[in-house]
N, C-alpha and C positions, 0 to 999 in steps of 0.2 A: 455553587458551581459557576464557573465563567462561561461565557458564550461558546469560545472554540471548543471546551470539553463538552459541552452539550451537544455542539454540531458534530463532532468527529470522534469524541471518546479518545482513547490512547491510540486508535488506529493510525491517525495521521503521523503521530510522533513515532510509532511502530514501524510504519513503512519507511520513514527516514532511517531509523537505526537498522532496519533490514538492509537497505541499501548502502549505508556506511559500512556495515560488517561484511557485505559482499564484496565491496570494493577494497576493504582492508585485506580480506582472505586473498583477492586476486594479486594485490601488491605483494603480499608476504610470499605468494608462490612465484614472485618475480615473473608474472605476466603482465604484459602491457595492457594499461586500461584502455578501453576504446574511447574515441571522442563522444560527447554526450548524445550526438544525433545517432550513434551507433550503438549507444548504450542504453540509457533510461528512455530515449525517444524511439528506439527500435522496437520492433513487434515484440522480440523476446524480453526487452526491458519493461514494456508496458504490461506484458503477461505476469511478468514478475511482481510488479507493484499490484495488479489486480489480485493475483493470489495472495500476496502479503495482506491486503487490505481485508479479504474474505478470512484469511486465517486470524488476523485481529479481531474481526467481529466474533468468531467461533470462541476465541479466548475470552472475550468479554462475557459470553453466555456461560462458559464454564467457570467464570469467576463470580457468577451471580447476576449479571445484568440481565434485566428484562429482554428476552430473545427479539422481539419486535423491535425494540429500541435500538438494540445492538446491530441487528441487520440493517435497519435504516441509517444508522450511523456509519456502518461499513460501506453502504452504497454511497453516501455522501462522500466518504473519503476516496472511494475509487473513482467517482466522478470528478473530484478535485485533482486527484494523482496521475489517473490514466484515462481520461474520458475515451470513449469509442470514437474512432476516426469518421465513421458514417453516422454517428448520432443515434445509433439504434441500442436499445438496451442489450446490456452484455449478457443477459439470462437468456 
């Protein structure tokens, strides 16, 4: 297994896919895409990425990954994609 996989499992790629598909859905609905500072960097965008990361961690457990490892990887993905502004733990 490569280092990226060991660190983030599919969650980091999954968060990226989730963002891509959400943007595509917005585009296909003929709605304007917000500027990044209002999109992924907004409170709603960060919440979306945190929830996506958590969901990918749960998907890993459902697929047979060790729960502790999957949670730790999901936490690392969340920290990389959507760190808390105040530095406090998200939970």
